[in-house]
N, C-alpha and C positions, 0 to 999 in steps of 0.2 A: 350240445353247443356246436355252432357251425365251425367248419375247418377252413382255414385260409392257406393258400399257397403264396409264397413270396420270393422275390429276388431282392437282394440288398447288398450294400457295400459294407465291409468291416472297417476297422480303424486303420488298416494298412492299404485301403483302397481296393482290396480284392473282392471279387464278386462271389457271394454265397447264396445258396437257395435252400428252401425247405418248406415246412409246413407247421402250423401251430393252431391251437384252438382258441377262439375268442368270441365274445358275444357279438361285437360289431367290427366293421373294418377299422374304425378309429381306435378301438381298443387293441386290435392286432398291431396297428402302427405304433401305438404307445408302448406295447410290450417289446417290439423290436427296438425301439429307441432306448428303452431302459436297459436293453442288452448291448447297447452301444453298436447297434447295427443300423444302417441308414437305408430304409427301403426305397427301391426304385419302381417296383411293381408289386401290388398286393391284390389278390383276386379270391373271392369266396368260391368254395368248391360247388360246381354245378351252375355257376352264374358267370359264364364267359371266361372261365379260368383255363381253358384248353391250352392256349399258348404258354401261359405262365407255368402251368403244371408240367408240361412237356419239358420246358427249359429248366424248371426247378429240379425235376427228376434226373435229368441228364447231368446237371451240375453237381447235385448231391452224390450221384453214383460215381462220377469221375473223381471227386475229392474225398468221399468218405466211404466208398465201397458200399453204398446202399444205406449208410447211417443217416438218420434224420439230423439236419443241421440244428443245433440247439438254439432256442430263443430263450432269453432270460438267464444266460449263464452268469452275467455280471450283476444280476439283481439279487436282493435279499428278501427273505421272508421272516416273519416273527418267530421267535424261538418257541412260542406256544404252538404255532401252526405246525412246525417241524416235529414237536414233541407228539402231538396228536397223530400225525402221519406215521411216525415210528411205532407207536403203540398199536394203532389199527393194523399196520402191515404185519407186525409181529403176531397179533392175534389171529389174523387170517391165515398166515403161514403155519402157525402152530395148530390151527384147526384142520390142516390138511390140504388147503388150497395151493396150487402151484404159484410161484412167484409172479409169473405173467398175469395170471388170473387175478391175483390180489391187487396188482397195480392197476389193472383195468377197472376193477371195482372201485378203488379209491379215486381214480381219475374221474369216474362218473359222478361221484358224490362230493368232490372237493369244491367248497364255496369260493375259495381264493383264486382269482384268475391266474395269477403268476404261478402258484403252486399246482393248479390244475394242469396248465401247459407244461410244467416240468415234469409231473407224473406221467402225462401222456407221452412225452418224449422218452422218458425212462422205459416205458412199456414197449415202445416201438423199437427202441435200440436193443432191448433184451430180446425181442422177437426176431431181430435180424441176426442174432448170434453173439452180441456183446455181453460180457459178464456185467453183473449188477454193479460191482465196485468200479469198473471202467467207466460205466455210464454216470455213476454218481460223481466221479472225479471231474466230469465236464462242468459241474456246478460248484466251484470251490467256495463261493460266498454263501451258498445254502448248506452244502454238506462239507464240513471241515475235514482236516486230515484224520482226526480222531474217528469220525464217523466212517470215512472211506476205508481206513485201515482195519477197523473192527469188522466191517462187512466183508472185506477181502479175506481176513483170517477165518471168518465164519464160512465162506464159500470154500476155501482150501481144506478146512477141517469137516465140511459137510454138516455143520451145525448152524446154519444161517438163522434158524428160528430162535435158537438159544441166544445167539449174539444180538439179534434184534431186540429180544426181551431184555437183555442187559442194557442195551443202548437206551431203550425206553425208560427203564428204571433209573438209569444215570441221568437222563435228561429231566425226568420228573423231580428227582432229589435236587439236582442243580437248580432248576426253576424255583423249587420251594425255598431253598437256601437263599437264592438271589432275592426273592420276594420279601423274606424276613429282614435281610440286611438293608434293602431299599426302604422298607418301612421304618427301620430305626434311624436311617440317615435323613429321610425326607421330612419327618415330623419336626425336628428342630429347625430345619431350613425354612419350612413353611411358617412356623411360629415367629421366627426372627424377621422373615420377609414381611409378615403382617405388622409386626412391631414397627419396622422401618417405615412402612407405608402410612401407618397411623401417625407416627412422629412427623413425617414430611408434611402430611395433611395439616396437622395442628400447627406446625411452624410456619407454613406458607399461606394458610387460609385463616385459621382461628385466631392465632396470636396477634397478627396485624389488626384484626377487628377490634380485639380487646385493647390493643395499644391506642387506637383511635378513640375508643370509649374513655380510656383513662385520661387522655389528653383533653377531651371535651368536658368531662365531668370534674376532674381533679385539678388540671392545670398544674400550677406550682404549689397548691395549697398543702398537699400531702406528699411526703417523700415516699417513693416506691420502695418496697422491701428489696433486699439484695438479690434474693432468689428471683424475683419478678424482673429485676434489671438484667440478670444474667440470661433468662429465658427470652426476653425481648431482644437483647443484644444478639443472642445466637440466631433468633428468627431473622433479624436484619441481615446478619452475615450470610444466612442460607439464601435469602432472597437475592442478594447482591451477587453471589457466586454460584447460584444453582446451575446455571448453564455450564460453567467451568467444571463443576463437580460431576455433572452428568457426562460431559465429554471425557473427563479424567477417569471416570468409572468404566466408560466404554473402552478407552485406550488400555486400561489396566486388564480388562477382560480379554481383549484381542492379544495383548502381550503375554498373558497367562496361557492362552491357547497355543500360541506360537512356541512358548517355552516348554509346554507339555508335549508338543509335537516332536521335540528333539530328544535324542537318546539320553543326554545328560539330564535334561529337565524331567523326563519320564522316570528316571532312576531316582532323582532327588525327591520327587513328589511321592513315589511309591514308598521310599524310605520314611518320609515325613508321615505318611498315612499309618504306618506300623508303630509310630511313636506318639501318635495323637493321644492326649488324655481322654479317657472314657471310650472313644471310638476305636483307638488303636488295637485294643484287645480283641474287639470284634473282627476288625480287619485281618489281624494275624490268624485267628482261629478259622476264619472263612477261607483264607489262602491255604492254610494247611489241610482243611477239609477238601478243597477243590483238588489240591495236588495229590493227596492219597487216594481219593475216589477215582480220579482220571487214570492214574498209573495202575491202581489195582484192577480197574475194570479192563484196561487194555491188556495187561499181562494175563489176567484170567481168561480173556477171549482168544488168547494164542498169539498175540502180537510180540515179537522178539523184544527183550528188555531194552536194548539200546535204541530201537526205533520207538518204543513206548515212551522212553525218557525224552526224546526229541519232540514228540508230539505233545507230551505233558508240558515241556518248556514253552511251547508256542501258545498253549491254552491256559497258562498259569494265571494270567491277569495281573501279575505284579512282578516288576523286574528284579526285585531283590530275591524273590522266590526263584525266578528264572535263572539268575546267576548261580544260585545254590545248586539247581538241577543240572546246569552245565558242568559243574565240578563233580557232581555225582556220576554223570555220564562218562566223564573222563576217567574217573576212578574205576567204574565198572569195566570200561573198555580195556584198562590195564590189568583186569583180573583181581581188583581190590574190592574191599567192602564199601557199602554205601554209608556206613556209620561215620567214618572220619570226616568227609566233606559236609555231611548234614550237621554235625557237631560244630565244625569250624565256621559255618555260616552265621551262627548266633541268632537264628530265626526260629528253629525247631526246639521245642521243650524237651527236657530229658526223657519224659514218658514216651514221646514219639520216637526218639532215638533208640531207646531200650526195646521197644516193640519191634522196630525194623531190624535191630540186631537179632532178636529172638526169631523173627521170621526168616532171616537169612540162614541162621544156624539149623533150624528145623526144616527148611525147604518149603515153608508155608508163607512166603513173603506176600503173594497176592491176597490171601485171606487176611493176613495181619493188617495189610494197608486198608482193606475195606472196613475192618474193625475200627481202625484209627479214625476213618472217615465217619463212621456211625457215631463214635464217641464225640468227635468235634462238632458234628452237626447238632447233637443234643446240647453241647456246650454253647454253641452259637445261639441256639434257641433260648437257653437260660440267660445268656449274656444280653440278648436283645430285649427280653422281657424285663430284666433288671434295669437296663439302660432307659427303656421307655418309661418305666414306673418312676425312675429318678428324674428324668428330664421333664415330665409333665408338670410337677409342682414347681420345678426350677424355672421353666419357661414362663409359667403363669406369674411367678414372683417378679421376674424380669420385666414382663409386659406391664404389670401393675405398677412397678416402680417408675418406668418411663412415663406412662400416661399419668399416673398420680402426681409425679413431680411437677409436670406441665400444668395440670389442672390446679394444684395447690398454688403455683406461682401466679396464676391468673386470678384466683379468688382471694388471695391475701389482701390486695388493695381494697377490694370490695368490703371485706370484713372491717378494715380500718375506717372506711366511709360509714358503715353501719354504726360502729362504735362512736364516731364523731357526731352523727345525727342523734344517737341516744343520749350523749352527754349534753347536747344543746337543748334537747327537750326536758 
């Protein structure tokens, strides 16, 4: 892939320079803009780039002591892409390849342009003497604190290949758990959305046509059944207020997003998620599994317990769990046990608290946390399967009731017409 040298302005108006790999000049410019850098000069290597290259090297060396200026630091990649990168790098290093060689190999075969550029920069910075964890920290939206701190602990302990394998395993299990929960949540949402679209179509298109047929055929001769009157009345109401309903729905959606963006709103929503009928149990077990898996993986990899708790709090995904972790952090900082704050949170079941207590007493807390994670991942799997099997017939019944009621309301007058014609004959 061609290499481009660039000069750009950052968000503070400061001039930065460096190099990156991209298929075309337009792609290089897009990568820079995604990184919130504003390019002033971009030139492909070997094609009139002498002036840009000279200036880029002098700027980079004066500001970063030879480090390549990062492009894509504010961009994100898919969790699956990062998971594959971690697993492949762990395999290469475990096979005996040096870190730099492993990064070079992965950069050469990476299909995603942003990740390819990131890996190339990682390799170049490692080559210039930077540690792997320092280089990773330049990309906070790709490599979070959990990732960086685990790699740092692995570097300090000389067990980077082991830590990378743990990271890969952690990401794979987290992705698997996420997919299961998403499957359980998306199914009822899709069914309800389809039911609403069918109802709107029937009310705005089909019912008005039947109403006209009733007026033309029946007039005032036959009194419409009450169910038919109700459906026709509801259809008229929807036609009259459809625009207002759409605007109201849009305003509600925006208001909900704004409320969810606040700390109070996020806490209220997260608390509500844990108390939801049917879904609340899955949410709680997922949160417990994520908490214990993250903390257990960090502590096992050599990250200090207080630092591990801070990282776990940031990656908990639920503010109620995060609040409980803050209390645990404060208790551990004062030399106390984790058990009391976990118990007072009213989030963690007695089994989890008992296992943490045993882990602390026996000095096997990391292993116990990972066992809890394994148990709750299995429970999430079972809960999701049970929930899906329960929701499938329930959703079908709801959809059948909605559509069946409307269809029955439309055909009742026709049945009366047929009866009248049969009586006349």
